[in-house]
C-alpha positions in Angstrom: -33.3 23.1 30.3 -33.0 23.4 26.6 -29.3 22.7 26.7 -29.9 19.6 28.8 -32.5 18.2 26.4 -30.2 18.8 23.4 -27.3 17.1 25.2 -29.5 14.2 26.1 -30.6 13.8 22.4 -27.0 13.9 21.2 -25.8 11.5 23.8 -28.6 9.1 23.2 -28.0 9.2 19.4 -24.2 8.8 19.8 -24.4 5.9 22.3 -27.0 4.1 20.2 -24.9 4.5 17.1 -21.7 3.2 18.7 -23.5 0.3 20.4 -25.4 -0.7 17.3 -22.5 -0.3 14.8 -21.3 -3.9 15.0 -24.8 -5.3 14.3 -25.3 -2.8 11.4 -22.0 -3.9 9.9 -23.0 -7.6 10.2 -26.3 -6.8 8.5 -24.6 -5.0 5.7 -22.1 -7.8 5.3 -25.0 -10.3 4.9 -27.0 -8.0 2.7 -28.5 -9.6 -0.5 -26.8 -7.0 -2.7 -25.2 -3.5 -2.8 -28.5 -1.6 -2.8 -29.7 -3.5 0.3 -26.4 -2.8 2.1 -26.6 0.9 1.3 -30.2 1.0 2.5 -29.2 -0.4 5.8 -26.5 2.3 6.2 -28.9 5.1 5.0 -31.6 4.0 7.4 -29.1 3.8 10.3 -27.7 7.3 9.6 -31.2 8.7 9.1 -32.2 7.6 12.6 -29.2 9.4 14.1 -30.1 12.6 12.3 -33.8 12.3 13.2 -33.0 11.8 16.9 -30.8 14.9 16.8 -33.6 16.7 14.9 -31.3 17.7 12.1 -32.5 18.0 8.5 -30.4 17.8 5.3 -30.8 19.7 2.1 -28.8 19.0 -1.1 -28.3 21.4 -4.0 -26.1 22.0 -7.0 -25.1 20.0 -10.1 -24.6 16.4 -9.0 -22.4 14.0 -11.1 -24.2 11.7 -13.5 -23.8 7.9 -13.4 -21.2 6.6 -15.8 -19.2 9.9 -15.9 -16.1 9.1 -13.9 -15.0 11.8 -11.5 -13.6 12.4 -8.0 -16.0 14.0 -5.6 -13.9 16.0 -3.1 -15.5 17.4 0.1 -15.0 18.8 3.5 -16.3 17.4 6.8 -16.3 19.3 10.1 -18.1 17.0 12.5 -19.5 13.5 13.0 -22.9 14.7 12.0 -21.5 15.6 8.6 -20.5 12.0 8.3 -24.0 10.9 9.1 -25.3 13.3 6.4 -22.8 11.9 3.9 -24.0 8.3 4.6 -27.6 9.3 4.3 -27.5 11.6 1.2 -24.5 10.8 -1.0 -25.1 7.3 -2.3 -27.3 8.5 -5.1 -24.4 10.6 -6.4 -21.3 8.4 -5.9 -20.4 4.8 -6.7 -17.6 4.4 -4.2 -16.0 6.2 -1.2 -12.8 6.1 0.8 -12.6 6.1 4.6 -9.9 6.1 7.2 -8.9 2.6 8.4 -9.8 3.5 12.0 -13.3 2.3 11.2 -11.9 -1.2 11.0 -11.9 -1.2 14.7 -15.6 -1.9 14.6 -16.4 -5.6 14.2 -17.4 -6.8 10.7 -16.5 -3.4 9.2 -14.3 -4.8 6.4 -16.9 -7.2 5.1 -19.6 -4.6 5.5 -17.8 -1.8 3.7 -16.9 -4.1 0.8 -20.6 -4.3 0.1 -21.2 -0.6 -0.2 -18.3 -0.3 -1.4 -16.0 1.8 0.8 -12.2 1.4 0.5 -10.1 1.9 3.6 -7.1 4.3 3.6 -4.3 3.2 5.8 -3.0 6.2 7.7 0.8 6.2 8.1 1.3 3.6 5.4 2.2 5.3 2.2 2.6 2.2 0.1 -0.9 0.9 1.1 -2.4 4.4 0.5 -0.8 4.5 -3.0 -2.2 1.1 -3.9 -5.7 2.3 -2.8 -5.3 5.5 -4.9 -4.2 3.5 -8.0 -7.2 1.3 -7.6 -9.4 4.5 -7.5 -7.7 5.8 -10.6 -8.7 2.6 -12.6 -12.2 2.9 -11.3 -12.6 6.5 -12.2 -11.3 5.7 -15.7 -14.0 3.0 -16.0 -16.7 5.6 -15.2 -17.1 5.4 -11.4 -17.8 8.4 -9.3 -15.4 8.2 -6.4 -15.7 10.2 -3.1 -12.4 11.2 -1.5 -12.3 13.6 1.5 -10.2 16.7 0.9 -9.1 17.3 4.5 -8.3 13.7 5.3 -10.2 13.8 8.6 -13.0 15.6 10.5 -11.7 19.1 10.9 -13.6 20.2 14.0 -13.9 23.8 12.9 -16.3 26.2 11.3 -14.7 26.4 7.9 -12.6 24.4 5.4 -9.2 23.2 6.4 -6.3 22.8 4.0 -6.9 20.1 1.4 -4.5 17.2 0.9 -3.3 16.3 -2.6 -4.9 12.8 -2.8 -8.1 13.7 -4.6 -6.3 15.8 -7.2 -3.7 13.0 -7.9 -6.4 10.5 -8.5 -8.3 12.9 -10.8 -5.2 13.9 -12.7 -4.0 10.3 -13.3 -7.5 9.4 -14.5 -7.8 12.6 -16.5 -11.2 13.1 -14.9 -12.9 16.1 -13.3 -13.0 16.9 -9.6 -16.5 17.7 -8.3 -16.2 20.0 -5.2 -18.8 19.6 -2.4 -19.3 21.6 0.7 -20.9 20.4 3.9 -22.2 23.3 6.0 -24.0 23.3 9.3 -22.5 20.3 11.1 -20.2 22.4 13.2 -23.1 24.5 14.3 -25.6 21.8 15.2 -23.2 19.3 16.8 -19.5 20.3 16.9 -16.8 17.6 16.9 -16.3 16.1 20.4 -19.6 17.6 21.6 -22.6 15.6 22.6 -25.0 18.5 22.4 -27.2 18.2 19.3 -29.0 21.5 18.4 -32.0 21.1 16.1 -31.1 22.6 12.7 -30.4 22.1 9.0 -27.3 20.8 7.3 -26.5 21.8 3.7 -24.7 19.8 1.1 -23.7 22.0 -1.9 -22.3 20.5 -5.1 -20.1 22.9 -7.3 -19.3 22.8 -11.0 -16.7 20.2 -12.0 -13.1 21.2 -12.1 -11.3 19.8 -15.1 -7.9 18.2 -14.5 -6.9 16.7 -17.9 -3.5 17.9 -19.0 -2.5 19.2 -15.5 0.9 17.7 -14.6 1.3 16.0 -11.2 3.9 18.7 -10.2 0.9 21.0 -9.9 -1.0 18.7 -7.5 -0.5 21.1 -4.6 -1.8 24.1 -6.6 -4.8 22.0 -7.7 -5.6 21.0 -4.1 -5.5 24.6 -3.0 -7.8 25.6 -5.8 -10.3 22.9 -5.0 -10.2 23.9 -1.3 -10.9 27.5 -2.3 -13.9 26.5 -4.4 -15.3 24.3 -1.5 -14.7 27.2 0.9 -16.6 29.5 -1.4 -19.5 27.0 -1.5 -19.3 26.8 2.3 -19.5 30.6 2.8 -22.3 30.8 0.2 -24.3 28.4 2.3 -23.5 30.4 5.4 -24.8 33.6 3.7 -27.9 31.9 2.6 -28.6 30.6 6.1 -28.1 34.0 7.6 -30.4 35.6 5.0 -33.1 33.0 5.6 -32.8 33.6 9.4 -33.2 37.3 8.9 -36.3 36.9 6.8 -37.8 34.7 9.5 -37.1 37.3 12.2 -38.8 40.1 10.2 
């Protein structure tokens, strides 16, 4: 019975999100300003999490406004994306997203308001142009979010990071801020409609300096950032296990 109820919650939240996405995009596109557009997205994402009975806690040293950086993170499931949309806008100025979201009506106009830049998969020239635009923005003091794995991983852990975030940071001579999302795979795994009540953790790590690192070391830098994020992920797992043990005793 419990599994059936959890599947119903997850199914209802997912169907409502998909059906309502075009209207949400239209509302964001018509928003009076950036803050209004972000509030629409935050409220919409919050309703998804509340329906699934999932809470989010955020910890660690968050980047300050005006201090340009690249925020690099992992994502295992769709519910991690909902947590990102709800919690991260106080700590970033701009984000990147796969262009598959342009399949939703009004997405391009809506995402410009946030702003979120689309990354064209399979189009290297377009991706390079997006990255160069990000470099200029980071140099000007913006905090840019760029996913390390390039997609939802669907696994309990951190997949190999791509070099994009590191290249942006190196070219802008700005730090990378590592962030780990933990718990999404456990409460609602990718491709599952079952939403287990629980808690999702977002952990910010200490900035990783990139000034002076040559682009020939982009792969090494990506591996290092991945290792740091994986460490934050495992620390969140250990803390969750410890808290669970304390509750049981």
